[in-house]
C-alpha positions as CSV (number, residue, x, y, z in Angstrom):
1,M,17.3,-39.6,123.9
2,S,16.7,-38.0,120.5
3,Q,16.3,-34.2,120.5
4,P,13.1,-32.8,119.2
5,T,13.3,-31.4,115.7
6,P,12.8,-27.7,115.5
7,P,9.6,-26.6,113.9
8,Q,9.8,-25.7,110.2
9,I,9.3,-22.1,109.3
10,I,7.1,-21.6,106.3
11,S,7.3,-18.3,104.7
12,V,4.0,-17.0,103.4
13,A,4.2,-14.5,100.6
14,N,2.4,-11.4,101.2
15,S,-0.9,-11.4,99.3
16,T,-0.8,-7.7,98.7
17,S,1.5,-6.6,95.9
18,H,3.4,-3.4,95.7
19,P,1.3,-0.4,94.9
20,D,3.5,0.6,91.9
21,S,3.2,-2.9,90.3
22,K,-0.6,-2.9,90.9
23,A,-0.9,0.5,89.3
24,Q,1.1,-0.6,86.3
25,S,-1.0,-3.7,85.8
26,E,-4.2,-1.7,86.0
27,A,-2.8,0.8,83.4
28,S,-1.8,-2.1,81.1
29,R,-5.2,-3.6,81.3
30,S,-6.9,-0.3,80.6
31,S,-4.6,0.4,77.7
32,N,-5.3,-3.1,76.3
33,S,-9.1,-2.6,76.6
34,Q,-8.8,0.8,74.9
35,N,-6.8,-0.7,72.0
36,F,-9.4,-3.5,71.8
37,N,-12.3,-1.0,71.6
38,T,-10.7,1.3,69.0
39,P,-12.5,1.7,65.7
40,A,-9.8,-0.2,63.8
41,S,-10.0,-3.2,66.1
42,I,-13.8,-3.2,66.0
43,M,-13.8,-3.0,62.1
44,S,-11.2,-5.8,61.9
45,R,-13.8,-8.1,63.5
46,F,-16.2,-7.6,60.7
47,S,-15.1,-8.6,57.2
48,I,-17.4,-8.6,54.2
49,P,-16.7,-11.6,51.9
50,I,-16.5,-9.6,48.7
51,D,-14.8,-12.5,46.8
52,A,-17.5,-14.9,47.8
53,L,-20.3,-12.5,46.7
54,T,-18.7,-11.7,43.4
55,S,-17.8,-15.3,42.7
56,R,-21.4,-16.4,43.0
57,V,-22.5,-14.2,40.1
58,N,-19.1,-14.6,38.2
59,L,-18.6,-10.8,37.9
60,S,-14.9,-11.1,37.1
61,G,-15.5,-13.4,34.2
62,R,-18.3,-11.2,32.8
63,F,-16.0,-8.1,33.0
64,D,-13.3,-10.0,31.2
65,G,-15.7,-11.0,28.4
66,L,-16.9,-7.4,28.2
67,R,-13.3,-6.2,27.7
68,N,-12.5,-8.8,25.1
69,T,-15.7,-8.1,23.0
70,S,-15.8,-5.3,20.4
71,I,-18.6,-2.7,20.5
72,S,-20.2,-3.8,17.3
73,S,-20.5,-7.4,18.4
74,R,-21.6,-6.3,21.9
75,F,-24.7,-4.5,20.5
76,A,-25.3,-7.1,17.8
77,N,-27.2,-9.4,20.1
78,L,-29.8,-7.0,21.4
79,R,-32.9,-8.8,22.6
80,P,-36.3,-7.5,21.7
81,I,-37.8,-4.9,24.0
82,S,-40.9,-7.0,24.4
83,E,-38.7,-9.8,25.8
84,F,-36.5,-7.5,27.8
85,L,-39.4,-5.7,29.5
86,D,-41.8,-8.6,29.7
87,A,-44.1,-7.7,32.6
88,K,-45.5,-11.2,32.9
89,R,-42.1,-12.6,33.9
90,I,-41.5,-10.0,36.7
91,S,-41.9,-11.7,40.1
92,K,-40.3,-11.5,43.5
93,P,-37.6,-14.2,44.0
94,A,-38.4,-16.7,46.7
95,N,-34.8,-16.9,48.2
96,F,-31.2,-15.9,47.6
97,G,-30.6,-19.0,45.5
98,E,-33.3,-18.0,43.1
99,V,-31.8,-14.5,42.9
100,Q,-28.4,-15.9,42.1
101,S,-29.9,-18.2,39.4
102,R,-31.8,-15.3,37.8
103,V,-28.9,-12.9,37.9
104,N,-26.5,-15.5,36.3
105,Y,-28.9,-16.2,33.5
106,N,-30.1,-12.7,32.8
107,L,-26.6,-11.1,32.8
108,G,-25.5,-13.6,30.1
109,Y,-28.7,-13.5,28.1
110,F,-29.4,-9.8,28.2
111,S,-25.7,-8.7,28.2
112,S,-26.2,-6.5,25.1
113,N,-29.3,-4.9,26.5
114,Y,-27.5,-4.1,29.8
115,A,-24.7,-2.6,27.9
116,A,-27.2,-0.3,26.1
117,V,-28.7,0.6,29.4
118,F,-25.3,1.5,30.8
119,A,-24.6,3.6,27.6
120,M,-27.9,5.5,28.0
121,L,-27.2,6.2,31.7
122,S,-23.7,7.5,30.8
123,I,-25.1,9.8,28.2
124,Y,-27.8,11.0,30.7
125,S,-25.1,11.7,33.3
126,L,-23.0,13.7,30.8
127,L,-26.0,15.7,29.7
128,N,-26.6,16.6,33.4
129,N,-22.9,17.7,33.7
130,L,-22.2,19.9,30.7
131,L,-18.9,21.0,32.1
132,M,-17.6,17.4,32.2
133,L,-18.9,16.9,28.7
134,F,-17.0,20.0,27.5
135,V,-13.8,18.8,29.1
136,I,-14.1,15.4,27.5
137,C,-14.7,17.0,24.1
138,L,-11.8,19.4,24.7
139,V,-9.4,16.6,25.5
140,I,-10.5,14.4,22.6
141,G,-10.5,17.2,20.1
142,G,-7.2,18.6,21.4
143,M,-5.4,15.2,21.2
144,Y,-6.8,14.6,17.8
145,G,-5.7,18.0,16.5
146,I,-2.2,17.6,18.0
147,G,-2.0,14.2,16.5
148,K,-2.8,15.6,13.1
149,L,0.3,17.7,13.3
150,E,2.4,14.5,13.0
151,G,5.1,15.9,15.3
152,N,5.4,19.2,13.5
153,D,5.3,22.6,15.2
154,L,2.1,24.7,15.2
155,Q,2.6,28.2,13.7
156,I,0.0,30.8,14.2
157,A,0.7,34.5,13.4
158,G,4.4,34.1,13.9
159,Y,4.0,32.1,17.1
160,R,5.6,28.6,17.2
161,A,4.5,25.9,19.6
162,T,5.9,22.4,19.7
163,T,3.7,19.3,20.3
164,S,5.0,19.0,23.9
165,Q,4.0,22.5,24.6
166,L,0.6,21.9,23.1
167,Y,0.1,18.8,25.3
168,T,1.2,20.7,28.3
169,A,-1.2,23.5,27.6
170,L,-4.0,21.0,27.1
171,F,-3.2,19.4,30.4
172,I,-3.1,22.7,32.3
173,I,-6.5,23.6,31.0
174,A,-8.2,20.3,31.2
175,V,-7.2,19.1,34.7
176,P,-8.6,22.1,36.7
177,L,-11.8,22.1,34.6
178,G,-12.1,18.4,35.0
179,L,-11.7,18.6,38.8
180,F,-14.2,21.5,39.0
181,S,-16.8,19.5,37.1
182,S,-17.3,17.0,40.0
183,P,-16.2,13.8,38.2
184,F,-16.3,11.6,41.3
185,T,-19.9,12.5,42.0
186,T,-20.9,11.7,38.4
187,V,-19.0,8.4,38.4
188,L,-20.5,7.3,41.7
189,W,-24.0,8.2,40.5
190,L,-23.4,6.2,37.3
191,I,-22.2,3.2,39.2
192,G,-25.1,3.3,41.6
193,A,-27.8,3.9,39.0
194,S,-26.4,1.2,36.7
195,G,-26.1,-1.3,39.6
196,V,-29.6,-0.8,40.9
197,T,-31.1,-0.8,37.4
198,I,-29.2,-3.8,35.9
199,L,-29.1,-6.0,39.0
200,G,-32.6,-5.1,40.0
201,H,-33.9,-6.1,36.5
202,A,-31.8,-9.3,36.5
203,A,-33.1,-10.3,40.0
204,F,-36.8,-9.7,39.4
205,L,-37.1,-11.0,35.8
206,D,-37.9,-14.7,35.9
207,K,-36.3,-17.1,33.5
208,P,-38.3,-18.5,30.6
209,I,-40.5,-21.5,31.4
210,E,-38.6,-23.8,28.9
211,T,-35.3,-22.9,30.6
212,A,-36.7,-23.6,34.0
213,F,-38.1,-27.0,32.8
214,S,-34.8,-27.9,31.2
215,E,-32.9,-27.2,34.4
216,E,-35.3,-29.2,36.5
217,A,-35.0,-32.2,34.1
218,V,-31.2,-32.0,34.5
Protein backbone atom coordinates (compact mmCIF):
# COMPACT_ATOMS: atom_id res chain seq x y z
CA MET A 1 0.00 0.00 0.00
CA SER A 2 1.23 3.46 -0.82
CA GLN A 3 1.82 5.84 2.02
CA PRO A 4 -0.14 9.10 1.99
CA THR A 5 1.88 12.10 0.95
CA PRO A 6 2.38 14.63 3.68
CA PRO A 7 0.45 17.88 3.27
CA GLN A 8 2.38 20.71 1.62
CA ILE A 9 3.22 23.61 3.84
CA ILE A 10 2.59 26.93 2.15
CA SER A 11 4.27 29.88 3.73
CA VAL A 12 2.22 33.02 3.65
CA ALA A 13 4.13 36.22 3.81
CA ASN A 14 3.10 38.54 6.47
CA SER A 15 1.02 41.32 4.99
CA THR A 16 2.18 43.86 7.46
CA SER A 17 5.61 45.28 6.76
CA HIS A 18 8.16 46.29 9.29
CA PRO A 19 7.38 49.61 11.01
CA ASP A 20 10.74 51.09 10.02
CA SER A 21 10.31 50.31 6.33
CA LYS A 22 6.76 51.69 6.40
CA ALA A 23 7.95 54.92 7.98
CA GLN A 24 10.73 55.22 5.39
CA SER A 25 8.30 54.72 2.50
CA GLU A 26 5.94 57.36 3.90
CA ALA A 27 8.82 59.78 4.36
CA SER A 28 10.01 59.19 0.78
CA ARG A 29 6.48 59.76 -0.58
CA SER A 30 6.10 62.97 1.42
CA SER A 31 9.50 64.24 0.25
CA ASN A 32 8.60 63.45 -3.37
CA SER A 33 5.30 65.29 -3.03
CA GLN A 34 7.09 68.27 -1.48
CA ASN A 35 9.62 68.34 -4.29
CA PHE A 36 6.81 68.10 -6.83
CA ASN A 37 5.01 71.06 -5.24
CA THR A 38 8.02 73.34 -4.96
CA PRO A 39 7.86 76.65 -6.89
CA ALA A 40 10.62 75.48 -9.25
CA SER A 41 8.72 72.33 -10.19
CA ILE A 42 5.46 74.23 -10.57
CA MET A 43 7.07 76.87 -12.81
CA SER A 44 8.74 74.16 -14.88
CA ARG A 45 5.30 72.91 -15.93
CA PHE A 46 4.45 76.25 -17.50
CA SER A 47 6.60 77.44 -20.38
CA ILE A 48 5.90 80.53 -22.46
CA PRO A 49 6.69 79.96 -26.16
CA ILE A 50 8.73 83.13 -26.62
CA ASP A 51 10.31 81.87 -29.84
CA ALA A 52 6.91 81.10 -31.34
CA LEU A 53 5.52 84.50 -30.43
CA THR A 54 8.50 86.45 -31.75
CA SER A 55 8.72 84.38 -34.91
CA ARG A 56 5.12 85.26 -35.79
CA VAL A 57 5.94 88.95 -36.09
CA ASN A 58 9.56 88.37 -37.22
CA LEU A 59 11.04 90.57 -34.49
CA SER A 60 14.57 89.21 -34.86
CA GLY A 61 14.66 90.02 -38.56
CA ARG A 62 13.36 93.51 -37.93
CA PHE A 63 16.00 94.16 -35.25
CA ASP A 64 18.72 92.95 -37.63
CA GLY A 65 17.46 95.34 -40.29
CA LEU A 66 17.40 98.15 -37.77
CA ARG A 67 21.03 97.53 -36.79
CA ASN A 68 22.19 97.36 -40.42
CA THR A 69 20.49 100.62 -41.41
CA SER A 70 22.07 104.03 -40.92
CA ILE A 71 20.28 106.79 -39.02
CA SER A 72 19.87 109.02 -42.07
CA SER A 73 18.29 106.28 -44.17
CA ARG A 74 16.18 105.16 -41.22
CA PHE A 75 14.45 108.56 -40.95
CA ALA A 76 14.42 109.20 -44.71
CA ASN A 77 11.26 107.13 -45.25
CA LEU A 78 9.01 108.90 -42.77
CA ARG A 79 5.36 108.52 -43.70
CA PRO A 80 3.06 111.56 -43.53
CA ILE A 81 1.44 112.28 -40.18
CA SER A 82 -2.00 112.19 -41.82
CA GLU A 83 -1.33 108.62 -42.91
CA PHE A 84 0.35 107.57 -39.68
CA LEU A 85 -2.50 108.94 -37.53
CA ASP A 86 -5.41 108.17 -39.84
CA ALA A 87 -8.38 107.89 -37.46
CA LYS A 88 -10.57 106.35 -40.17
CA ARG A 89 -8.37 103.25 -40.31
CA ILE A 90 -8.36 102.63 -36.56
CA SER A 91 -10.49 99.60 -35.71
CA LYS A 92 -10.52 96.67 -33.33
CA PRO A 93 -9.00 93.52 -34.84
CA ALA A 94 -11.37 90.59 -35.16
CA ASN A 95 -8.92 87.87 -34.08
CA PHE A 96 -5.27 87.16 -33.39
CA GLY A 97 -4.60 86.38 -37.05
CA GLU A 98 -5.68 89.86 -38.02
CA VAL A 99 -3.50 91.33 -35.25
CA GLN A 100 -0.51 89.41 -36.62
CA SER A 101 -1.23 90.58 -40.18
CA ARG A 102 -1.57 94.22 -39.13
CA VAL A 103 1.56 94.19 -36.97
CA ASN A 104 3.65 92.58 -39.72
CA TYR A 105 2.49 95.15 -42.27
CA ASN A 106 2.65 98.28 -40.09
CA LEU A 107 6.05 97.49 -38.55
CA GLY A 108 7.54 97.35 -42.02
CA TYR A 109 5.57 100.22 -43.56
CA PHE A 110 5.89 102.68 -40.64
CA SER A 111 9.35 101.59 -39.46
CA SER A 112 10.77 105.11 -39.73
CA ASN A 113 7.80 106.58 -37.87
CA TYR A 114 8.18 104.04 -35.09
CA ALA A 115 11.88 104.85 -34.86
CA ALA A 116 10.95 108.53 -34.46
CA VAL A 117 8.44 107.60 -31.74
CA PHE A 118 11.11 105.63 -29.90
CA ALA A 119 13.55 108.57 -30.19
CA MET A 120 10.96 110.99 -28.78
CA LEU A 121 10.18 108.66 -25.89
CA SER A 122 13.92 108.35 -25.19
CA ILE A 123 14.31 112.12 -25.08
CA TYR A 124 11.27 112.41 -22.83
CA SER A 125 12.66 109.79 -20.42
CA LEU A 126 16.00 111.61 -20.25
CA LEU A 127 14.31 114.95 -19.61
CA ASN A 128 12.51 113.36 -16.68
CA ASN A 129 15.82 112.00 -15.37
CA LEU A 130 18.22 114.92 -15.49
CA LEU A 131 20.89 113.11 -13.48
CA MET A 132 21.12 110.35 -16.09
CA LEU A 133 21.24 113.00 -18.81
CA PHE A 134 24.12 114.68 -16.96
CA VAL A 135 25.98 111.36 -16.61
CA ILE A 136 25.59 110.63 -20.33
CA CYS A 137 26.85 114.10 -21.27
CA LEU A 138 29.72 113.74 -18.79
CA VAL A 139 30.83 110.39 -20.21
CA ILE A 140 30.55 111.53 -23.84
CA GLY A 141 32.28 114.84 -23.16
CA GLY A 142 34.98 113.23 -21.03
CA MET A 143 35.80 110.55 -23.59
CA TYR A 144 35.82 113.14 -26.35
CA GLY A 145 38.18 115.40 -24.38
CA ILE A 146 40.52 112.55 -23.48
CA GLY A 147 40.54 111.44 -27.09
CA LYS A 148 41.56 114.93 -28.20
CA LEU A 149 44.74 114.58 -26.15
CA GLU A 150 45.86 111.86 -28.63
CA GLY A 151 47.67 109.92 -25.91
CA ASN A 152 49.47 112.93 -24.43
CA ASP A 153 49.42 113.77 -20.74
CA LEU A 154 47.19 116.51 -19.36
CA GLN A 155 49.06 119.28 -17.57
CA ILE A 156 47.15 121.75 -15.42
CA ALA A 157 49.07 124.10 -13.04
CA GLY A 158 51.99 121.76 -12.69
CA TYR A 159 49.81 118.67 -12.28
CA ARG A 160 50.33 115.89 -14.82
CA ALA A 161 47.74 113.17 -15.52
CA THR A 162 48.06 110.36 -18.03
CA THR A 163 45.18 109.20 -20.22
CA SER A 164 44.75 106.04 -18.16
CA GLN A 165 44.43 108.14 -15.01
CA LEU A 166 41.87 110.36 -16.72
CA TYR A 167 39.82 107.35 -17.84
CA THR A 168 40.00 105.93 -14.31
CA ALA A 169 38.82 109.21 -12.78
CA LEU A 170 35.97 109.40 -15.30
CA PHE A 171 34.96 105.83 -14.46
CA ILE A 172 35.06 106.47 -10.70
CA ILE A 173 32.84 109.55 -11.07
CA ALA A 174 30.41 108.27 -13.70
CA VAL A 175 29.60 104.80 -12.32
CA PRO A 176 28.25 105.87 -8.88
CA LEU A 177 26.31 108.75 -10.42
CA GLY A 178 24.92 106.44 -13.09
CA LEU A 179 23.77 103.87 -10.54
CA PHE A 180 22.24 106.61 -8.38
CA SER A 181 20.21 107.93 -11.35
CA SER A 182 18.03 104.77 -11.45
CA PRO A 183 18.94 103.63 -14.97
CA PHE A 184 17.04 100.33 -14.76
CA THR A 185 13.77 102.09 -13.93
CA THR A 186 14.23 104.47 -16.85
CA VAL A 187 15.09 101.67 -19.28
CA LEU A 188 12.14 99.54 -18.16
CA TRP A 189 9.79 102.51 -18.55
CA LEU A 190 11.17 103.21 -22.02
CA ILE A 191 10.73 99.58 -23.10
CA GLY A 192 7.20 99.40 -21.72
CA ALA A 193 6.09 102.73 -23.15
CA SER A 194 7.61 101.97 -26.56
CA GLY A 195 6.08 98.50 -26.68
CA VAL A 196 2.60 99.65 -25.73
CA THR A 197 2.69 102.64 -28.09
CA ILE A 198 4.23 100.96 -31.14
CA LEU A 199 2.55 97.55 -30.90
CA GLY A 200 -0.77 99.13 -29.93
CA HIS A 201 -0.68 101.44 -32.94
CA ALA A 202 0.38 98.62 -35.25
CA ALA A 203 -2.40 96.32 -33.98
CA PHE A 204 -5.28 98.82 -34.15
CA LEU A 205 -4.37 100.57 -37.41
CA ASP A 206 -5.95 98.69 -40.29
CA LYS A 207 -4.12 98.13 -43.55
CA PRO A 208 -5.06 100.20 -46.63
CA ILE A 209 -7.99 98.96 -48.69
CA GLU A 210 -5.90 98.37 -51.79
CA THR A 211 -3.47 96.22 -49.79
CA ALA A 212 -6.31 94.15 -48.34
CA PHE A 213 -7.84 93.64 -51.81
CA SER A 214 -4.49 92.60 -53.29
CA GLU A 215 -3.96 90.03 -50.52
CA GLU A 216 -7.44 88.60 -51.02
CA ALA A 217 -6.84 88.32 -54.77
CA VAL A 218 -3.64 86.37 -54.14
